[in-house]
DRENPAGU-441510 format. One record per residue (C-alpha): residue number from 1; residue in one letter; x, y, z. Coordinates in nm, 4 decimals. Layout:
BEGIN
num  residuo  u  v  w
NUM  A  X  Y  Z
...
//
This chain:
BEGIN
num  residuo  u  v  w
1  X  -1.3833  -1.9651  -0.7731
2  X  -1.2161  -1.6818  -0.5083
3  X  -1.0549  -1.4053  -0.6300
4  X  -0.8229  -1.2208  -0.3996
5  X  -0.7449  -0.8027  -0.4731
6  X  -0.4449  -0.6358  -0.2754
7  X  -0.4932  -0.2711  -0.4367
8  X  -0.3447  0.0659  -0.3184
9  X  -0.3430  0.4258  -0.5551
10  X  -0.1034  0.2889  -0.7895
11  X  -0.1158  -0.0546  -0.8561
12  X  -0.4048  -0.3181  -0.7744
13  X  -0.2556  -0.7106  -0.7470
14  X  -0.5197  -0.9822  -0.8574
15  X  -0.4875  -1.3676  -0.8018
16  X  -0.6968  -1.6202  -0.8262
17  X  -0.7034  -1.9894  -0.9741
18  X  -0.8931  -2.1149  -1.2687
19  X  -1.0319  -2.4307  -1.3156
20  X  -0.7411  -2.7013  -1.3935
21  X  -0.4963  -2.4560  -1.3877
22  X  -0.2385  -2.3144  -1.1672
23  X  -0.2471  -1.9593  -0.9238
24  X  -0.2429  -1.6856  -1.1360
25  X  -0.1627  -1.3352  -1.0459
26  X  -0.1923  -0.9883  -1.2638
27  X  -0.1590  -0.6333  -1.2113
28  X  -0.4095  -0.3740  -1.3157
29  X  -0.3851  0.0067  -1.2312
30  X  -0.4615  0.1022  -0.8861
31  X  -0.8205  0.1321  -0.7645
32  X  -0.8699  0.3587  -0.4424
33  X  -1.2203  0.5132  -0.3969
34  X  -1.0783  0.8384  -0.2771
35  X  -0.9585  0.8547  -0.6090
36  X  -1.1511  0.6484  -0.8496
37  X  -1.4869  0.6921  -0.9178
38  X  -1.7106  0.4221  -0.9585
39  X  -1.7754  0.3735  -1.3491
40  X  -1.3971  0.4458  -1.3706
41  X  -1.3527  0.1164  -1.1429
42  X  -1.6170  -0.0900  -1.3455
43  X  -1.3829  0.0502  -1.6536
44  X  -1.0891  -0.0912  -1.4879
45  X  -1.2131  -0.4461  -1.4537
46  X  -1.4064  -0.4619  -1.7797
47  X  -1.0571  -0.3904  -1.9649
48  X  -0.8634  -0.6381  -1.7500
49  X  -0.8596  -0.8916  -2.0223
50  X  -0.7208  -1.2001  -1.8365
51  X  -0.9907  -1.2246  -1.5988
52  X  -1.2826  -1.1902  -1.9035
53  X  -1.2963  -1.5761  -1.9450
54  X  -1.3832  -1.6576  -1.5642
55  X  -1.6512  -1.3712  -1.4901
56  X  -1.9350  -1.6070  -1.4667
57  X  -1.7100  -1.8881  -1.2967
58  X  -1.6171  -1.6022  -0.9956
59  X  -1.7865  -1.7016  -0.6598
60  X  -1.6109  -1.5163  -0.4034
61  X  -1.3593  -1.1796  -0.4151
62  X  -1.2111  -1.0577  -0.1309
63  X  -1.0637  -0.7094  -0.2060
64  X  -0.8418  -0.5124  0.0344
65  X  -0.7552  -0.1631  -0.0894
66  X  -0.5882  0.1721  0.0227
67  X  -0.8961  0.4153  0.0981
68  X  -1.1651  0.1707  0.1590
69  X  -1.2065  0.3089  0.5347
70  X  -1.5696  0.3872  0.5376
71  X  -1.8678  0.2105  0.4450
72  X  -1.9265  0.4751  0.1769
73  X  -1.6259  0.4380  0.0291
74  X  -1.6129  0.0675  0.0246
75  X  -1.9430  0.0409  -0.1157
76  X  -1.8458  0.2303  -0.4107
77  X  -1.5589  -0.0714  -0.4556
78  X  -1.8366  -0.3278  -0.3957
79  X  -2.0864  -0.1729  -0.6129
80  X  -1.8190  -0.1721  -0.9022
81  X  -1.6697  -0.4802  -0.8564
82  X  -2.0600  -0.6588  -0.8362
83  X  -2.1701  -0.4731  -1.1527
84  X  -1.8992  -0.7183  -1.3409
85  X  -1.9018  -1.0013  -1.1432
86  X  -2.2863  -1.0911  -1.0849
87  X  -2.2846  -1.4274  -0.9784
88  X  -1.9841  -1.3091  -0.6696
89  X  -2.0271  -1.2289  -0.3142
90  X  -1.8201  -0.9176  -0.2656
91  X  -1.6140  -0.8765  0.0417
92  X  -1.4234  -0.5224  0.0540
93  X  -1.2309  -0.4339  0.3592
94  X  -0.9178  -0.1886  0.3865
95  X  -0.5146  -0.2759  0.2808
96  X  -0.4429  -0.2982  0.6645
97  X  -0.6448  -0.5797  0.7145
98  X  -0.5369  -0.7446  0.4238
99  X  -0.1591  -0.6836  0.5283
100  X  -0.2367  -0.8054  0.8784
101  X  -0.3764  -1.1087  0.7238
102  X  -0.0482  -1.1524  0.5093
103  X  0.2071  -1.1016  0.7860
104  X  0.0388  -1.1729  1.0940
105  X  -0.1810  -1.4390  1.0539
106  X  -0.3990  -1.4819  1.3233
107  X  -0.1132  -1.3869  1.5859
108  X  -0.1288  -0.9927  1.7050
109  X  0.0689  -0.7659  1.5766
110  X  0.1594  -0.4119  1.4527
111  X  0.1442  -0.3744  1.0767
112  X  0.2960  -0.0756  0.8963
113  X  0.1835  0.0123  0.5162
114  X  0.4893  0.1816  0.3512
115  X  0.4036  0.2471  0.0012
116  X  0.2537  0.5664  -0.2137
117  X  0.1058  0.6497  0.1513
118  X  0.1841  0.4991  0.5213
119  X  -0.0272  0.3800  0.8011
120  X  -0.0386  0.1478  1.0975
121  X  -0.2949  -0.0412  1.2707
122  X  -0.2473  -0.2957  1.5659
123  X  -0.3936  -0.6592  1.4835
124  X  -0.5317  -0.8373  1.7833
125  X  -0.5366  -1.1693  1.5975
126  X  -0.8740  -1.1682  1.4858
127  X  -0.9753  -0.8199  1.3802
128  X  -0.7484  -0.4349  1.3213
129  X  -0.8415  -0.2416  1.5706
130  X  -0.9548  0.1572  1.4620
131  X  -0.6781  0.4052  1.4424
132  X  -0.5954  0.7792  1.4272
133  X  -0.3926  0.7586  1.1246
134  X  -0.4209  0.7495  0.8086
135  X  -0.5127  1.1245  0.7211
136  X  -0.3284  1.1230  0.3479
137  X  -0.0575  1.2601  0.1533
138  X  -0.1482  1.6095  0.2446
139  X  -0.1424  1.5626  0.6893
140  X  0.0206  1.2223  0.6718
141  X  0.1911  0.9614  0.5023
142  X  0.4905  0.9882  0.7054
143  X  0.8033  0.7765  0.5738
144  X  0.6020  0.6974  0.2644
145  X  0.6882  0.7331  -0.1339
146  X  0.4908  1.0403  -0.1454
147  X  0.6452  1.2038  0.1816
148  X  0.9887  1.1404  0.0703
149  X  0.8968  1.2579  -0.3320
150  X  0.7910  1.5883  -0.1510
151  X  1.1001  1.6436  0.0331
152  X  1.2736  1.5719  -0.2974
153  X  1.1208  1.8006  -0.4917
154  X  1.0933  2.1187  -0.2588
155  X  1.4740  2.0344  -0.1589
156  X  1.5358  2.0823  -0.5479
157  X  1.3297  2.3462  -0.6384
158  X  1.4693  2.5529  -0.3138
159  X  1.8056  2.4836  -0.3883
160  X  1.8611  2.2782  -0.0605
161  X  1.9833  1.9081  -0.2860
162  X  2.3510  1.9118  -0.2875
163  X  2.4621  2.0277  -0.6358
164  X  2.6113  1.6950  -0.7307
165  X  2.2306  1.5238  -0.6559
166  X  2.0391  1.8059  -0.8185
167  X  2.2067  1.8373  -1.1200
168  X  2.1231  1.4297  -1.1497
169  X  1.7694  1.5062  -1.0381
170  X  1.7210  1.7557  -1.2895
171  X  1.8588  1.5240  -1.5612
172  X  1.6487  1.2320  -1.4571
173  X  1.2827  1.4432  -1.4457
174  X  1.0936  1.7292  -1.6281
175  X  1.0575  1.9324  -1.3410
176  X  1.0346  2.3024  -1.2730
177  X  0.7969  2.5360  -1.0122
178  X  0.5073  2.5542  -1.3023
179  X  0.5225  2.1901  -1.3316
180  X  0.5247  2.1093  -1.0053
181  X  0.2363  2.3046  -0.8919
182  X  0.0139  2.2216  -1.1734
183  X  0.0844  1.8219  -1.1041
184  X  0.0198  1.8785  -0.7217
185  X  -0.2492  2.1235  -0.7507
186  X  -0.4457  2.0943  -1.0865
187  X  -0.4463  1.7329  -1.1477
188  X  -0.5721  1.4095  -1.0090
189  X  -0.3495  1.1782  -0.8080
190  X  -0.0910  1.3881  -0.6416
191  X  0.0256  1.1361  -0.4316
192  X  0.1263  0.9448  -0.6877
193  X  0.3184  1.1817  -0.8929
194  X  0.4695  1.2743  -0.5743
195  X  0.5678  0.9174  -0.4939
196  X  0.7093  0.8851  -0.8677
197  X  1.0410  1.0461  -0.7099
198  X  1.0911  0.8002  -0.4868
199  X  1.2800  0.5669  -0.6999
200  X  1.5798  0.8682  -0.7393
201  X  1.6879  0.7525  -0.3582
202  X  1.7848  0.3833  -0.4559
203  X  1.9841  0.5748  -0.7548
204  X  2.2006  0.7364  -0.4526
205  X  2.1674  0.5290  -0.1559
206  X  2.4749  0.5705  -0.0044
207  X  2.4818  0.9665  -0.0659
208  X  2.4880  1.1269  0.2883
209  X  2.2100  1.3414  0.1868
210  X  1.9823  1.0540  0.0893
211  X  2.0822  0.8582  0.4249
212  X  1.9930  1.1430  0.6214
213  X  1.6609  1.1938  0.4300
214  X  1.5513  0.8070  0.5107
215  X  1.6578  0.8136  0.8408
216  X  1.4378  1.1335  0.8865
217  X  1.1140  1.0093  0.6860
218  X  1.1834  0.6406  0.8941
219  X  1.2200  0.8297  1.2429
220  X  0.9194  1.0545  1.2029
221  X  0.7088  0.7400  1.1131
222  X  0.8349  0.5548  1.3782
223  X  0.7922  0.8401  1.6607
224  X  0.4497  0.9699  1.5223
225  X  0.2951  0.5938  1.4511
226  X  0.4484  0.3479  1.6211
227  X  0.5415  0.5216  1.9690
228  X  0.1654  0.6029  1.9596
229  X  0.0842  0.2793  2.0697
230  X  0.2204  0.2452  2.4109
231  X  0.2953  -0.1258  2.4440
232  X  0.4678  -0.1305  2.0854
233  X  0.7352  -0.2972  2.2545
234  X  0.5571  -0.6067  2.3124
235  X  0.4505  -0.7147  2.0050
236  X  0.6324  -0.7749  1.6371
237  X  0.6194  -0.4381  1.4187
238  X  0.5456  -0.6118  1.0338
239  X  0.6396  -0.3776  0.7147
240  X  0.4520  -0.4056  0.3605
241  X  0.4707  -0.1787  0.1160
242  X  0.8231  -0.0763  -0.1857
243  X  0.9684  0.1583  0.0215
244  X  1.0033  -0.0336  0.3383
245  X  1.1392  -0.3434  0.1383
246  X  1.3801  -0.1526  -0.1105
247  X  1.4999  0.0620  0.1808
248  X  1.4452  -0.1963  0.4772
249  X  1.8576  -0.1715  0.5884
250  X  1.8114  0.1457  0.6707
251  X  1.4556  0.1186  0.7932
252  X  1.5416  -0.1969  1.0085
253  X  1.8558  0.0638  1.1527
254  X  1.6024  0.2967  1.2918
255  X  1.3583  0.0502  1.4115
256  X  1.6482  -0.0900  1.6128
257  X  1.7532  0.2460  1.7718
258  X  1.3961  0.2930  1.8767
259  X  1.3675  -0.0580  2.0554
260  X  1.1161  -0.1906  1.7833
261  X  1.1022  -0.5540  1.6850
262  X  1.0898  -0.6198  1.3200
263  X  0.9120  -0.9008  1.1657
264  X  0.8225  -0.9447  0.7967
265  X  0.8965  -0.6952  0.5658
266  X  0.7355  -0.7643  0.2228
267  X  0.6838  -0.5356  -0.0756
268  X  0.3162  -0.6825  -0.1757
269  X  0.1233  -0.9183  0.0140
270  X  -0.0767  -1.0964  -0.2221
271  X  0.0880  -1.3817  -0.2404
272  X  0.0441  -1.4323  0.1515
273  X  -0.2768  -1.2868  0.1709
274  X  -0.4043  -1.5322  -0.0943
275  X  -0.3059  -1.8165  0.0883
276  X  -0.4374  -1.6925  0.3916
277  X  -0.7910  -1.6361  0.2304
278  X  -0.7747  -1.9693  0.0459
279  X  -0.6627  -2.1689  0.3889
280  X  -0.9531  -2.0199  0.5835
281  X  -1.2193  -2.0592  0.3524
282  X  -1.1527  -2.4122  0.3525
283  X  -1.1361  -2.4261  0.7538
284  X  -1.4504  -2.2671  0.7406
285  X  -1.5939  -2.5262  0.4995
286  X  -1.4489  -2.8213  0.7453
287  X  -1.6943  -2.6421  1.0332
288  X  -1.9750  -2.6292  0.8382
289  X  -1.9313  -2.9856  0.7349
//
């Protein structure tokens, strides 16, 4: 049995097909080796009750996740997964590679992830090319949930948010300077905390302040990330993630203004990614035969 996992900092999607059953998809908390230690990852998997009956049946696991950008980080995931699934071959790669497979298949293109964090890469049809992006929510993550959340919080705390939005924001969230300082600088997973404020924009999507904020975030992402590829106009740019998906109208507008050819915009890649992995496995088996 093959398991495919697409994981971000906030949530992880697992997909597999049990014997004599249809494909199943389940969600666990996010697994990011930058924030989640190996022992905690093991606990997360062990508490994943839906997979427990099939642990001995699992022969291959393909894990695509945020934070899996270096050998030592990938090893954290591999060790934890192998500890639980002792009979399985384990492959660990970045969420960007997973998104590339889900959107591009085997066709070259640009892939932008825009969820809790943001990143971009070029996929040449076989491999994801190294990039200089992906510097995290403090130094990067332009146009991501954490970026928008940070902008909303700072505008609220500095009293720069229009009064009608400020009143609603204050009633929707328990927020003060002390709470924010503690959450951001003292507690773990600050990026997830910041991104939790991004849904507020959907509630006031037509407000000029929110429209301007979305335009600003997407414009900064485009000019910092997509424009770093001089030949971007020769390729389709795909987008993956909740921010790109829920605000795709605004994203498309910014892309069109900057001459970017937009391809797929999907909320989560797990369905397309699972289909790609199974098809690739089938092709490789046919070649061996």
